[in-house]
ROMI-57171 format. One record per atom (N, C-alpha, C): residue number from 0; x, y, z. Coordinates in steps of 0.02 Angstrom, whole numbers, plus 50000, padded with zeros to 5 digits. Example, Ala and Ser with C-alpha at 12.3 -4.5 7.8 and 13.67 -1.06 7.14 Angstrom:
BEGIN
 resi     X     Y     Z
    0 50660 49716 50390
    0 50615 49775 50390
    0 50660 49835 50390
    1 50642 49888 50354
    1 50684 49947 50357
    1 50645 50002 50394
This chain:
BEGIN
 resi     X     Y     Z
    0 50051 49949 50004
    0 50010 50005 50019
    0 50041 50061 49990
    1 50022 50114 49976
    1 50085 50183 49961
    1 50059 50207 50007
    2 50085 50269 50015
    2 50076 50343 50042
    2 50017 50355 50034
    3 49998 50370 49989
    3 49934 50423 49966
    3 49879 50359 50000
    4 49874 50334 49995
    4 49831 50238 50007
    4 49817 50240 50064
    5 49859 50282 50092
    5 49870 50270 50191
    5 49867 50328 50205
    6 49897 50389 50175
    6 49850 50440 50186
    6 49767 50432 50203
    7 49749 50408 50150
    7 49679 50428 50127
    7 49641 50393 50196
    8 49665 50339 50183
    8 49633 50310 50245
    8 49637 50331 50304
    9 49702 50404 50318
    9 49711 50419 50377
    9 49614 50455 50393
   10 49634 50484 50319
   10 49575 50538 50329
   10 49520 50525 50332
   11 49496 50487 50300
   11 49440 50444 50310
   11 49418 50426 50386
   12 49458 50386 50400
   12 49465 50378 50505
   12 49442 50440 50527
   13 49479 50488 50520
   13 49498 50565 50569
   13 49422 50592 50522
   14 49419 50579 50465
   14 49321 50599 50449
   14 49263 50564 50491
   15 49301 50506 50513
   15 49240 50463 50542
   15 49220 50488 50601
   16 49283 50489 50606
   16 49297 50509 50708
   16 49271 50625 50726
   17 49268 50657 50666
   17 49258 50699 50689
   17 49166 50705 50701
   18 49169 50691 50623
   18 49066 50655 50614
   18 49073 50612 50690
   19 49069 50568 50705
   19 49060 50550 50775
   19 49054 50601 50830
   20 49123 50655 50837
   20 49105 50694 50919
   20 49063 50749 50903
   21 49062 50759 50831
   21 48987 50822 50821
   21 48926 50798 50847
   22 48932 50742 50812
   22 48841 50699 50845
   22 48853 50683 50895
   23 48904 50652 50939
   23 48888 50634 51030
   23 48876 50707 51070
   24 48902 50776 51043
   24 48897 50847 51073
   24 48838 50854 51030
   25 48835 50852 51010
   25 48719 50868 50939
   25 48698 50841 51030
   26 48706 50766 51033
   26 48650 50731 51056
   26 48656 50747 51130
   27 48714 50750 51152
   27 48702 50776 51232
   27 48678 50848 51238
   28 48710 50895 51189
   28 48667 50970 51200
   28 48578 50949 51187
   29 48540 50920 51151
   29 48487 50924 51122
   29 48477 50892 51217
   30 48478 50820 51232
   30 48464 50801 51303
   30 48483 50837 51359
   31 48511 50867 51372
   31 48527 50915 51432
   31 48499 50979 51384
   32 48465 50997 51361
   32 48411 51053 51344
   32 48334 51046 51390
   33 48337 50953 51343
   33 48266 50956 51343
   33 48271 50910 51419
   34 48321 50916 51481
   34 48300 50846 51543
   34 48291 50940 51559
   35 48326 50984 51557
   35 48322 51062 51604
   35 48242 51120 51582
   36 48238 51096 51549
   36 48160 51114 51476
   36 48115 51083 51518
   37 48087 51021 51513
   37 48060 50940 51537
   37 48011 50970 51632
   38 48107 50975 51661
   38 48080 50980 51723
   38 48068 51025 51752
   39 48072 51091 51735
   39 48055 51161 51749
   39 47963 51149 51722
   40 47954 51129 51661
   40 47897 51126 51660
   40 47831 51110 51689
   41 47858 51028 51703
   41 47827 50988 51730
   41 47807 50994 51812
   42 47841 51068 51820
   42 47853 51071 51901
   42 47787 51133 51876
   43 47774 51177 51865
   43 47740 51235 51835
   43 47655 51150 51816
   44 47648 51132 51791
   44 47621 51086 51763
   44 47547 51061 51846
   45 47594 51040 51905
   45 47590 51005 51925
   45 47544 51092 51991
   46 47624 51143 51995
   46 47588 51206 52040
   46 47535 51243 52007
   47 47481 51222 51948
   47 47428 51236 51941
   47 47355 51199 51924
   48 47399 51136 51919
   48 47345 51091 51945
   48 47330 51061 52010
   49 47386 51059 52044
   49 47357 51098 52149
   49 47381 51162 52166
   50 47350 51205 52142
   50 47372 51279 52177
   50 47382 51299 52222
   51 47350 51240 52263
   51 47382 51269 52328
   51 47440 51234 52352
   52 47486 51221 52296
   52 47559 51234 52356
   52 47602 51283 52322
   53 47541 51319 52286
   53 47618 51389 52257
   53 47689 51410 52299
   54 47635 51450 52348
   54 47649 51451 52389
   54 47700 51435 52449
   55 47692 51359 52416
   55 47750 51288 52461
   55 47807 51287 52412
   56 47810 51333 52363
   56 47833 51286 52321
   56 47938 51289 52311
   57 47925 51348 52378
   57 48002 51341 52341
   57 48036 51284 52413
   58 47994 51274 52457
   58 48008 51205 52495
   58 48012 51125 52470
   59 47991 51120 52406
   59 47996 51073 52384
   59 48015 51075 52325
   60 48019 51143 52273
   60 48057 51154 52227
   60 48090 51127 52192
   61 48169 51146 52249
   61 48240 51100 52213
   61 48224 51030 52220
   62 48223 50984 52248
   62 48221 50927 52267
   62 48182 50875 52216
   63 48121 50907 52203
   63 48079 50908 52167
   63 48115 50893 52080
   64 48159 50950 52043
   64 48185 50954 52013
   64 48251 50926 51992
   65 48273 50900 52054
   65 48333 50863 52054
   65 48304 50794 52052
   66 48230 50779 52067
   66 48212 50713 52059
   66 48210 50690 51966
   67 48161 50749 51960
   67 48135 50747 51875
   67 48197 50750 51810
   68 48244 50782 51850
   68 48318 50777 51814
   68 48338 50689 51795
   69 48341 50674 51867
   69 48356 50609 51871
   69 48301 50555 51823
   70 48245 50560 51842
   70 48185 50547 51754
   70 48182 50562 51723
   71 48208 50595 51702
   71 48185 50632 51633
   71 48277 50601 51626
   72 48330 50620 51606
   72 48378 50555 51591
   72 48345 50466 51566
   73 48320 50462 51643
   73 48324 50391 51634
   73 48257 50369 51559
   74 48226 50427 51546
   74 48163 50430 51487
   74 48216 50421 51433
   75 48269 50477 51432
   75 48307 50469 51372
   75 48327 50408 51365
   76 48377 50377 51436
   76 48377 50334 51405
   76 48376 50271 51368
   77 48298 50265 51426
   77 48273 50194 51394
   77 48246 50190 51326
   78 48226 50293 51305
   78 48191 50313 51228
   78 48265 50308 51204
   79 48317 50284 51196
   79 48404 50319 51165
   79 48374 50255 51095
   80 48338 50228 51086
   80 48335 50186 51012
   80 48297 50234 50957
   81 48248 50267 50988
   81 48197 50291 50957
   81 48223 50349 50952
   82 48298 50393 50971
   82 48264 50455 51010
   82 48300 50480 50945
   83 48359 50458 50910
   83 48424 50448 50868
   83 48408 50429 50799
   84 48415 50459 50749
   84 48389 50405 50649
   84 48433 50365 50646
   85 48485 50349 50694
   85 48544 50323 50651
   85 48539 50233 50692
   86 48483 50226 50759
   86 48433 50187 50799
   86 48388 50175 50769
   87 48355 50210 50762
   87 48281 50199 50726
   87 48299 50105 50670
   88 48227 50098 50695
   88 48215 50027 50712
   88 48137 50003 50672
   89 48113 49950 50641
   89 48074 49959 50623
   89 48037 49869 50648
   90 48051 49882 50706
   90 48012 49815 50745
   90 47968 49846 50798
   91 47913 49785 50760
   91 47841 49808 50794
   91 47841 49769 50885
   92 47847 49834 50905
   92 47835 49818 50987
   92 47785 49780 51015
   93 47798 49760 51084
   93 47750 49735 51113
   93 47677 49776 51127
   94 47620 49753 51154
   94 47609 49800 51171
   94 47598 49865 51237
   95 47593 49917 51195
   95 47614 49979 51261
   95 47553 49989 51242
   96 47513 49987 51319
   96 47462 50007 51336
   96 47462 50084 51358
   97 47391 50127 51342
   97 47393 50186 51378
   97 47320 50165 51372
   98 47294 50193 51457
   98 47217 50207 51472
   98 47223 50266 51420
   99 47137 50252 51393
   99 47090 50313 51379
   99 47079 50348 51395
  100 47108 50429 51387
  100 47074 50487 51415
  100 47008 50491 51470
  101 46956 50466 51435
  101 46900 50475 51472
  101 46870 50389 51487
  102 46862 50384 51537
  102 46868 50311 51566
  102 46773 50290 51577
  103 46739 50326 51557
  103 46678 50346 51560
  103 46636 50277 51581
  104 46665 50257 51497
  104 46600 50207 51460
  104 46648 50146 51493
  105 46704 50128 51484
  105 46730 50061 51547
  105 46723 50065 51628
  106 46730 50128 51656
  106 46692 50132 51716
  106 46599 50106 51723
  107 46557 50105 51680
  107 46517 50102 51692
  107 46506 50034 51681
  108 46515 49991 51610
  108 46514 49923 51630
  108 46560 49878 51635
  109 46645 49901 51677
  109 46648 49843 51758
  109 46588 49856 51829
  110 46564 49918 51822
  110 46500 49938 51881
  110 46451 49875 51872
  111 46425 49904 51782
  111 46387 49856 51764
  111 46376 49747 51791
  112 46426 49759 51764
  112 46447 49694 51777
  112 46498 49653 51853
  113 46503 49696 51883
  113 46478 49704 51962
  113 46457 49689 51984
  114 46364 49759 51969
  114 46330 49720 52030
  114 46296 49652 51987
  115 46293 49652 51959
  115 46259 49602 51901
  115 46292 49532 51982
  116 46330 49537 51971
  116 46348 49469 52008
  116 46364 49467 52099
  117 46345 49535 52140
  117 46319 49543 52226
  117 46229 49556 52228
  118 46209 49535 52273
  118 46151 49545 52318
  118 46118 49607 52329
  119 46064 49645 52300
  119 46043 49717 52297
  119 46084 49727 52329
  120 46053 49698 52408
  120 46052 49749 52467
  120 46127 49762 52459
  121 46201 49721 52414
  121 46243 49741 52418
  121 46252 49817 52377
  122 46210 49864 52313
  122 46235 49890 52260
  122 46231 49961 52303
  123 46191 49969 52350
  123 46204 50047 52358
  123 46295 50071 52418
  124 46293 50033 52432
  124 46361 50041 52469
  124 46417 50003 52410
  125 46390 49994 52372
  125 46483 49953 52328
  125 46468 50016 52286
  126 46400 50045 52245
  126 46404 50117 52197
  126 46442 50162 52250
  127 46433 50172 52325
  127 46451 50236 52341
  127 46551 50246 52358
  128 46587 50161 52351
  128 46625 50165 52347
  128 46651 50165 52318
  129 46633 50147 52247
  129 46644 50157 52165
  129 46635 50231 52169
  130 46593 50266 52160
  130 46587 50348 52178
  130 46657 50377 52183
  131 46680 50360 52277
  131 46740 50406 52263
  131 46791 50372 52250
  132 46812 50294 52220
  132 46852 50298 52205
  132 46868 50315 52149
  133 46792 50318 52084
  133 46829 50341 52005
  133 46819 50445 52026
  134 46816 50456 52077
  134 46837 50532 52102
  134 46922 50539 52086
  135 46955 50508 52115
  135 47034 50503 52138
  135 47066 50475 52077
  136 47046 50418 52054
  136 47040 50397 51974
  136 47067 50455 51959
  137 47004 50462 51946
  137 46969 50523 51864
  137 47034 50591 51867
  138 47038 50619 51934
  138 47114 50656 51956
  138 47150 50673 51942
  139 47170 50609 51953
  139 47267 50584 51968
  139 47251 50564 51882
  140 47214 50536 51882
  140 47230 50533 51774
  140 47231 50577 51749
  141 47183 50628 51759
  141 47163 50695 51712
  141 47266 50730 51739
  142 47318 50750 51790
  142 47346 50736 51814
  142 47404 50712 51744
  143 47407 50658 51744
  143 47460 50625 51708
  143 47435 50655 51636
  144 47366 50613 51615
  144 47371 50652 51532
  144 47389 50731 51533
  145 47388 50758 51569
  145 47411 50842 51551
  145 47502 50852 51550
  146 47527 50816 51623
  146 47604 50796 51622
  146 47628 50771 51582
  147 47567 50714 51524
  147 47605 50691 51460
  147 47602 50705 51420
  148 47552 50757 51394
  148 47570 50809 51360
  148 47600 50846 51357
  149 47632 50872 51424
  149 47661 50922 51411
  149 47738 50891 51395
  150 47754 50816 51420
  150 47810 50819 51372
  150 47832 50809 51304
  151 47772 50754 51308
  151 47789 50750 51223
  151 47776 50836 51165
  152 47738 50886 51210
  152 47753 50937 51171
  152 47836 50971 51181
  153 47869 50943 51253
  153 47937 50983 51236
  153 47959 50926 51200
  154 47973 50844 51204
  154 48002 50814 51155
  154 47997 50848 51100
  155 47959 50847 51040
  155 47951 50897 50993
  155 47979 50957 50972
  156 47982 50993 51048
  156 48020 51058 51040
  156 48098 51036 51019
  157 48148 50969 51054
  157 48196 50995 51045
  157 48212 50897 51010
  158 48173 50859 51005
  158 48161 50805 50970
  158 48121 50845 50884
  159 48105 50865 50854
  159 48078 50915 50813
  159 48094 50836 50747
  160 48117 50800 50742
  160 48150 50761 50654
  160 48077 50683 50707
  161 48077 50677 50757
  161 48018 50608 50796
  161 47967 50618 50743
  162 47932 50692 50699
  162 47885 50677 50682
  162 47901 50617 50611
  163 47945 50620 50605
  163 47959 50597 50533
  163 47990 50514 50547
  164 47991 50501 50604
  164 47971 50420 50640
  164 47920 50375 50620
  165 47930 50320 50593
  165 47851 50267 50584
  165 47830 50260 50649
  166 47783 50211 50619
  166 47723 50239 50695
  166 47739 50179 50756
  167 47780 50142 50749
  167 47779 50074 50803
  167 47840 50147 50846
  168 47864 50173 50820
  168 47935 50224 50848
  168 47872 50272 50897
  169 47830 50286 50848
  169 47792 50328 50880
  169 47764 50331 50954
  170 47726 50271 50918
  170 47701 50203 50994
  170 47752 50206 51031
  171 47783 50193 51033
  171 47874 50185 51066
  171 47877 50218 51133
  172 47879 50281 51095
  172 47870 50361 51119
  172 47841 50378 51167
  173 47743 50394 51145
  173 47698 50395 51162
  173 47707 50348 51226
  174 47705 50305 51211
  174 47710 50225 51287
  174 47756 50252 51347
  175 47814 50266 51321
  175 47877 50302 51371
  175 47861 50366 51423
  176 47826 50433 51341
  176 47805 50451 51395
  176 47757 50458 51437
  177 47708 50404 51431
  177 47671 50430 51465
  177 47680 50396 51535
  178 47725 50318 51564
  178 47754 50321 51636
  178 47805 50356 51645
  179 47848 50398 51616
  179 47847 50436 51655
  179 47794 50495 51675
  180 47782 50526 51663
  180 47701 50556 51678
  180 47677 50516 51752
  181 47680 50438 51709
  181 47629 50408 51815
  181 47686 50433 51852
  182 47753 50396 51815
  182 47797 50388 51869
  182 47804 50488 51948
  183 47794 50534 51892
  183 47798 50616 51898
  183 47728 50619 51964
  184 47687 50598 51945
  184 47634 50581 52019
  184 47625 50547 52085
  185 47651 50509 52078
  185 47697 50479 52122
  185 47728 50514 52172
  186 47804 50575 52125
  186 47836 50613 52159
  186 47806 50654 52167
  187 47784 50699 52130
  187 47766 50747 52159
  187 47715 50730 52233
  188 47675 50686 52209
  188 47654 50680 52313
  188 47688 50669 52350
  189 47755 50630 52341
  189 47807 50625 52413
  189 47841 50699 52412
  190 47841 50726 52353
  190 47879 50780 52400
  190 47840 50858 52388
  191 47807 50857 52346
  191 47749 50917 52395
  191 47682 50881 52427
  192 47687 50816 52448
  192 47640 50803 52457
  192 47579 50838 52526
  193 47631 50857 52584
  193 47606 50870 52624
  193 47598 50951 52631
  194 47577 50979 52571
  194 47560 51040 52546
  194 47487 51038 52500
  195 47469 50981 52484
  195 47399 50957 52445
  195 47356 50955 52516
  196 47280 50992 52459
  196 47214 50992 52530
  196 47208 50921 52484
  197 47143 50873 52544
  197 47099 50837 52530
  197 47088 50852 52490
  198 47056 50824 52415
  198 47000 50864 52387
  198 46953 50803 52409
  199 46968 50744 52431
  199 46925 50689 52441
  199 46901 50645 52486
  200 46886 50707 52544
  200 46896 50674 52619
  200 46841 50621 52654
């Protein structure tokens, strides 16, 4: 192999590493900006949903934001294979189920089926308990979906290329965004729960 071929191979190798380094820096930049943005905005979503926590925000803001940094990083790690075009796959993902936002019909059918199996004298007590359960579940579910919407909105800001991804990959992103939001509900109750009024005494 002559000197020219050696030089050409060396140039190709260096160009490859330069490109790889630039892509890595760009991915890190986007990830850092997304994590900061989504962590800040999700706290705003929660404070708006639980307005009584606004005056106490200074007591839980930083610990919660630190926790959100970790959660957002884990979210990007779990979604790594679909956030970067080079890694996009056409795999058929298993059933990544997200519940319907409006559970009214599902709850109605569930209630009717349960009542059919119960003595009539127990119906009133069961209905009372179910009404209480549904109120709490619906309130928490709406918070999850509002957080879910915000995560996807911010994801599109920092990763606009995902609009061109395959349907499978979009389902994957949607599922992990929902799981992120669902976990966030628990974390917000943990960090700010002492400042939340009991809406269902």
